[in-house]
KOLDRENMAR-47569 format. One line per field, with one value per residue (C-alpha): y, x, z. Coordinates in steps of 0.25 Angstrom, whole numbers, plus 5000, padded with zeros to 4 digits. Last residue first. Layout:
// KOLDRENMAR-47569
c2: [Y,...]
c1: [X,...]
c3: [Z,...]
***
This chain:
// KOLDRENMAR-47569
c2: [5032,5035,5023,5022,5016,5011,4996,4998,5004,5015,5013,5025,5031,5044,5048,5058,5064,5068,5076,5082,5089,5100,5101,5111,5108,5094,5091,5094,5086,5074,5075,5073,5062,5055,5056,5051,5039,5036,5036,5026,5017,5018,5027,5021,5019,5005,5002,4996,4988,4991,4980,4979,4979,4966,4967,4970,4959,4961,4967,4981,4978,4974,4987,4994,4987,4991,5005,5006,4999,5010,5021,5014,5013,5026,5022,5009,5017,5026,5014,5007,5020,5023,5009,5010,5023,5035,5044,5036,5042,5034,5024,5035,5040,5025,5024,5036,5032,5019,5025,5034,5022,5013,5024,5026,5011,5009,5020,5014,5001,5008,5015,5002,4995,5006,5004,4989,4992,5003,4993,5002,5014,5028,5034,5041,5050,5053,5056,5065,5072,5074,5079,5089,5095,5097,5089,5092,5107,5112,5116,5103,5094,5102,5091,5097,5097,5083,5079,5087,5080,5067,5070,5075,5064,5053,5048,5048,5050,5039,5047,5038,5037,5052,5053,5041,5047,5061,5054,5047,5060,5067,5056,5056,5071,5068,5058,5046,5039,5030,5042,5042,5028,5014,5002,5002,5013,5004,4994,5004,5014,5004,5009,5022,5017,5028,5037,5025,5021,5035,5036,5023,5028,5040,5032,5022,5034,5040,5027,5025,5039,5037,5044,5056,5052,5057,5069,5066,5071,5069,5057,5059,5059,5073,5072,5061,5047,5040,5026,5013,5000,4990,4990,4991,4980,4983,4969,4969,4983,4978,4967,4976,4986,4975,4969,4982,4984,4970,4973,4986,4979,4968,4978,4987,4974,4970,4984,4984,4995,4992,5006,5008,4994,4999,5012,5004,4993,5004,5011,4997,4994,5007,5005,4992,4998,5009,5000,4991,5002,5009,4995,4992,5005,5001,4987,4993,5002,4990,4983,4994,4993,4978,4979,4989,4980,4982,4997,5007,4997,5003,4996,4982,4986,4990,4976,4970,4980,4976,4961,4964,4964,4966,4956,4951,4939,4929,4940,4941,4926,4929,4943,4937,4925,4935,4943,4932,4925,4936,4930,4939,4940,4931,4939,4931,4920,4923,4918,4925,4923,4908,4907,4899,4898,4907,4917,4916,4918,4931,4937,4934,4941,4953,4954,4952,4963,4972,4971,4973,4986,4989,4979,4974,4963,4956,4955,4961,4956,4943,4943,4956,4952,4938,4945,4953,4941,4945,4956,4963,4959,4960,4975,4978,4973,4982,4994,4992,4992,5004,5012,5008,5013,5026,5028,5025,5028,5018,5021,5009,5000]
c1: [4809,4810,4807,4793,4791,4777,4780,4792,4784,4792,4801,4802,4816,4814,4802,4809,4817,4804,4798,4812,4812,4803,4788,4781,4785,4790,4777,4768,4777,4777,4762,4760,4771,4764,4750,4756,4762,4749,4741,4751,4750,4734,4728,4721,4706,4706,4720,4732,4742,4757,4765,4777,4791,4799,4811,4824,4834,4844,4858,4854,4846,4859,4865,4853,4855,4870,4867,4858,4868,4878,4868,4866,4880,4881,4869,4876,4888,4879,4872,4886,4893,4881,4881,4896,4896,4901,4911,4922,4919,4928,4917,4908,4919,4921,4906,4905,4917,4911,4898,4905,4913,4901,4892,4903,4904,4889,4887,4898,4890,4877,4882,4888,4875,4868,4878,4874,4859,4860,4862,4867,4864,4870,4865,4854,4865,4859,4873,4877,4863,4865,4879,4875,4864,4872,4871,4874,4875,4864,4855,4857,4853,4841,4831,4824,4837,4839,4825,4828,4841,4834,4823,4833,4842,4831,4821,4806,4797,4791,4791,4800,4810,4811,4814,4824,4831,4832,4837,4848,4852,4853,4862,4871,4873,4876,4887,4889,4876,4871,4863,4854,4849,4850,4844,4829,4830,4839,4830,4820,4830,4833,4821,4828,4836,4845,4844,4846,4859,4864,4862,4870,4881,4883,4883,4893,4902,4901,4906,4917,4922,4924,4915,4920,4923,4912,4914,4910,4899,4903,4898,4886,4890,4886,4874,4868,4870,4858,4858,4859,4856,4864,4859,4869,4874,4889,4891,4878,4881,4896,4890,4880,4891,4900,4889,4887,4902,4903,4892,4899,4912,4906,4898,4911,4919,4909,4907,4916,4921,4935,4939,4926,4927,4940,4934,4922,4930,4939,4927,4921,4934,4934,4920,4924,4936,4928,4917,4926,4934,4921,4916,4930,4930,4916,4921,4933,4924,4915,4927,4930,4916,4917,4930,4924,4927,4942,4941,4951,4958,4972,4979,4975,4979,4993,4994,4992,5002,5013,5011,5016,5009,5019,5013,4999,4991,5000,5003,4989,4989,5002,4996,4983,4990,4999,4987,4978,4989,4990,4978,4966,4962,4951,4939,4928,4935,4941,4936,4945,4957,4956,4959,4948,4953,4942,4947,4961,4957,4948,4960,4969,4959,4959,4974,4976,4965,4971,4985,4979,4973,4958,4951,4938,4945,4947,4932,4923,4908,4906,4920,4919,4910,4917,4930,4928,4933,4947,4947,4960,4965,4950,4950,4963,4958,4946,4954,4965,4954,4947,4960,4962,4948,4951,4963,4978,4985,4996,5011,5012,5000]
c3: [4755,4769,4778,4783,4797,4799,4800,4809,4820,4827,4839,4848,4850,4843,4851,4861,4849,4841,4853,4856,4843,4849,4845,4836,4821,4824,4831,4819,4809,4820,4821,4806,4806,4817,4810,4797,4805,4813,4800,4793,4805,4806,4816,4828,4827,4833,4838,4830,4837,4833,4829,4838,4831,4831,4840,4833,4836,4847,4845,4845,4858,4865,4861,4867,4880,4880,4877,4889,4898,4894,4898,4911,4915,4922,4930,4934,4939,4947,4954,4957,4962,4971,4977,4979,4986,4978,4984,4978,4965,4955,4952,4947,4937,4932,4930,4922,4914,4911,4907,4897,4891,4891,4884,4873,4871,4870,4860,4851,4852,4849,4837,4832,4834,4826,4815,4814,4815,4804,4792,4781,4772,4770,4757,4764,4771,4785,4790,4779,4780,4795,4794,4783,4791,4803,4817,4831,4828,4837,4826,4818,4829,4833,4833,4821,4813,4816,4811,4798,4795,4798,4788,4778,4778,4778,4787,4784,4796,4804,4817,4824,4812,4811,4826,4826,4814,4821,4834,4826,4819,4833,4838,4826,4829,4843,4839,4848,4844,4854,4860,4849,4853,4846,4853,4849,4838,4830,4823,4820,4814,4803,4795,4794,4782,4776,4789,4798,4790,4790,4805,4806,4797,4805,4818,4813,4808,4822,4829,4818,4820,4835,4845,4853,4868,4877,4886,4900,4909,4924,4931,4940,4955,4959,4949,4957,4951,4944,4950,4942,4950,4956,4970,4981,4991,4988,4982,4974,4969,4965,4957,4950,4947,4942,4933,4926,4924,4918,4909,4904,4903,4894,4885,4884,4880,4869,4863,4850,4841,4844,4849,4856,4863,4869,4875,4880,4886,4893,4899,4904,4910,4917,4923,4928,4935,4941,4946,4953,4960,4965,4970,4976,4984,4990,4993,5001,5008,5012,5017,5026,5032,5033,5041,5051,5063,5061,5064,5058,5049,5044,5056,5051,5037,5043,5049,5035,5029,5040,5037,5022,5009,4997,4987,4984,4984,4991,5001,5005,5010,5019,5024,5027,5034,5042,5046,5050,5057,5067,5073,5075,5090,5095,5101,5093,5085,5072,5059,5049,5059,5058,5043,5037,5023,5018,5028,5024,5009,5013,5020,5009,4999,5009,5009,4994,4990,5000,4994,4980,4984,4979,4988,4982,4975,4989,4991,5001,5000,5008,5013,5022,5034,5036,5034,5047,5055,5051,5061,5061,5048,5043,5048,5042,5028,5029,5033,5022,5012,5018,5018,5004,5000,5008,4999,5003,4990,4988,4991,5001,5000]
***
């Protein structure tokens, strides 16, 4: 321990080990939940593991009689066994551990401090692994490692919650504990190219939108302009209006994307080139994959920042971390939907006196034209995710 920083966590580790050296019977109260890997210092891990082994082998000191003094063999045998696991331990250091314990009877309290430190450390380590996996996958164009580490982090949080006795559920952190807003890394050229090609495919063949709206969201696009074009496509598709270069351009203008500089007329027309064609589903999956990697990297950084806050109790840390992972879980769920077969559309039931489909479409268009002249563009945006009836969709001629 010479030369190392003695933090409150190190003091707690020394105190719990000192308590067990002075009162070995306290192991009965620690072994159900405190494990060697919960200690941050290698020497402390070795000492605690040695104590557990001696207890498992039936060492007399681990089950002392009431009022009987602790035999010196307990210290010497612990030192001998720990020496097989790490180097540099001395008898004087074990005696210093006994001296570092304020009250031997408080061993479980000190052990709980050690467990609390282990929870913060474990969350930070797994968040870092998720972040590294997302960066690595973004370079290779895959998502497998990111999906694996995302699931591992969720499983670890659930396991830590059980060990601590807390409920594993997402909790919205208060403003004081919310991670700071971060500047996202710019998307790569290939990601932006995939997004543009997807939007061109959807403009050329709007019927493909029906298969994508279940799992592709505007927020999956890295470029804000691409998000606006996808919203415009969704709104036109929902209203059963024709989709082409001009109608998409008009819709983006109505939404203010041209006025605020997010898009330009030339850019919209270039992206919505009618000569672009292809299978939109493949490029849609590529866009969602890229969205998953960006979301995973962002969530991992947020969870890591939370784990670095020692002031957070373990229950708070676990709840806040699960909340930070919710956007990632949403993308994971939609990526699974993308790999599933498209469900059959439900056939609408006609009611007596209800307008026929063609009449409903004409009435909706009439209302749309009237509403567009008087209502804000947010009305169309609020409905862009609804699924239309496949039979009544009219592709542009």
